[in-house]
C-alpha positions in Angstrom: -4.4 -18.7 55.6 -3.0 -17.4 51.8 -6.4 -15.9 51.2 -5.7 -13.8 54.3 -2.2 -12.7 53.4 -3.6 -11.8 49.9 -5.9 -9.6 51.1 -3.7 -7.7 53.7 -1.2 -7.2 50.9 -4.0 -5.8 48.3 -5.1 -4.0 51.3 -1.8 -2.2 52.0 -0.9 -1.5 48.4 -4.5 0.4 47.8 -3.4 2.8 50.6 -0.2 4.1 48.8 -3.0 5.6 46.0 -5.2 7.3 48.3 -4.8 10.9 49.1 -6.8 11.5 52.1 -8.7 9.1 54.7 -12.0 9.1 52.9 -10.0 7.5 49.6 -8.4 5.0 51.8 -11.4 3.9 53.4 -13.4 3.6 50.1 -10.3 0.9 48.9 -10.3 -0.7 52.0 -14.3 -1.3 51.7 -14.2 -1.8 48.0 -11.7 -5.1 48.7 -13.0 -5.9 52.0 -17.0 -6.6 51.5 -16.6 -8.9 48.7 -13.7 -10.6 50.4 -15.9 -10.9 53.5 -19.1 -11.6 51.0 -16.4 -14.4 49.3 -15.2 -15.8 52.6 -18.8 -16.3 54.0 -19.9 -19.0 51.3 -16.8 -20.4 51.0 -16.6 -20.7 54.7 -20.6 -22.6 54.8 -19.5 -24.6 51.6 -21.9 -22.8 49.5 -19.7 -23.3 46.4 -22.7 -22.5 44.2 -22.9 -19.4 46.1 -19.5 -18.7 45.8 -19.6 -19.2 42.1 -22.3 -16.7 41.3 -20.9 -14.1 43.6 -17.9 -14.5 41.3 -19.7 -14.3 38.2 -21.6 -11.2 39.7 -18.7 -9.0 40.6 -16.9 -10.2 37.0 -20.4 -9.0 35.5 -20.6 -6.2 37.4 -16.9 -4.8 36.6 -17.2 -5.6 32.8 -20.2 -3.4 32.8 -18.6 -0.5 34.5 -15.4 -0.4 32.5 -17.6 -0.5 29.7 -19.5 2.3 30.6 -16.3 3.9 31.7 -14.6 3.5 28.2 -17.8 4.8 26.5 -18.8 8.0 28.7 -15.1 9.4 29.4 -16.4 11.5 32.1 -14.0 13.2 33.8 -13.7 12.9 37.6 -14.2 16.2 39.9 -10.7 16.4 40.6 -9.5 16.3 37.1 -7.0 13.5 37.3 -8.8 10.9 34.4 -11.7 10.8 32.3 -13.4 7.5 34.1 -15.6 9.2 36.4 -18.7 7.3 35.3 -19.4 4.8 36.8 -17.8 4.4 40.3 -16.6 0.9 40.0 -15.5 1.1 43.9 -19.5 1.8 44.6 -20.3 -0.7 41.8 -18.7 -3.8 43.5 -19.1 -2.9 47.0 -23.2 -2.6 46.2 -22.4 -5.8 45.1 -21.3 -7.4 47.9 -23.8 -6.0 49.7 -26.9 -7.3 47.4 -25.1 -10.4 47.7 -24.6 -11.1 51.2 -28.6 -9.7 50.8 -29.8 -12.3 49.3 -27.8 -15.1 51.5 -28.3 -13.7 54.6 -31.1 -11.4 54.8 -30.9 -8.2 56.7 -28.9 -9.1 59.3 -25.8 -9.4 56.5 -27.4 -7.2 54.0 -27.9 -4.0 56.2 -24.8 -3.3 57.5 -23.3 -4.4 54.2 -25.7 -1.4 52.2 -24.5 0.8 55.3 -21.0 -0.1 54.2 -21.7 0.1 50.9 -23.4 3.5 51.1 -20.3 4.9 52.7 -18.0 4.1 50.2 -20.1 5.6 47.6 -19.9 9.1 50.2 -16.0 8.5 50.6 -15.7 8.5 46.6 -17.5 11.7 46.5 -15.9 13.2 49.6 -12.2 12.2 47.9 -13.4 14.0 44.8 -12.8 11.3 42.5 -16.7 10.9 41.9 -20.0 12.8 41.4 -23.2 11.5 43.0 -25.0 10.3 39.5 -21.3 8.1 39.0 -21.8 6.6 42.7 -25.9 6.2 42.2 -25.0 4.3 39.0 -22.1 2.6 40.6 -24.6 1.0 43.2 -27.3 0.4 40.3 -24.9 -1.3 38.6 -24.1 -4.0 41.3 -26.7 -4.5 43.2 -28.6 -5.2 39.7 -26.5 -7.5 38.6 -25.8 -9.8 41.7 -29.6 -9.7 41.7 -29.8 -11.1 38.5 -27.4 -13.3 39.0 -27.4 -15.2 42.4 -30.5 -17.4 43.9 -32.0 -15.3 47.1 -31.9 -17.9 50.2 -34.5 -15.5 52.0 -36.8 -15.3 49.5 -37.0 -11.5 49.7 -35.4 -8.8 47.4 -34.1 -5.2 47.2 -33.7 -4.1 43.6 -32.8 -0.7 42.6 -34.1 1.1 39.0 -32.7 3.9 37.3 -35.1 6.4 35.2 -34.2 9.5 33.6 -34.0 12.2 35.8 -34.9 9.7 38.8 -34.0 6.5 40.8 -36.3 3.6 42.4 -35.6 1.1 45.4 -37.9 -1.3 46.0 -37.8 -3.8 48.8 -40.1 -7.3 47.6 -41.2 -9.6 50.8 -41.9 -13.0 50.2 -45.7 -14.2 51.2 -44.7 -17.5 52.3 
């Protein structure tokens, strides 16, 4: 019950910072997807998975903040110079990758769709460029991919190249 109240208070406080519906929706999902992923592991008694999830979200956040501090890219709305990469998108894709690795496509596909919407919403809210959200999504998915044990044996990965990106789905042969 405490967790639910804290989540509701956090979501309500994020609403006050958003200037439009896209901003509000991306704020809600950037908190809601990780909270949902953590809740699933907690409710299933997957303590090791919960620890892996927390570690992957922390690694995602550290990578995002290090890049924001070193790149100084100005946001499209000119509000500050912390546009690259998108933190909202990174934590959302981290949660989506985790849900996929622990629950398969039944959990992963809807989570990836919502994480993709977060990226779209950040661009639509004029807070990020498309390259910011693509990089954020890749960081989130890759950190979780590298720090989480997969239950399904299937893997989804993203790789960035100069001027291109690659998305690969690997299906287990067992």
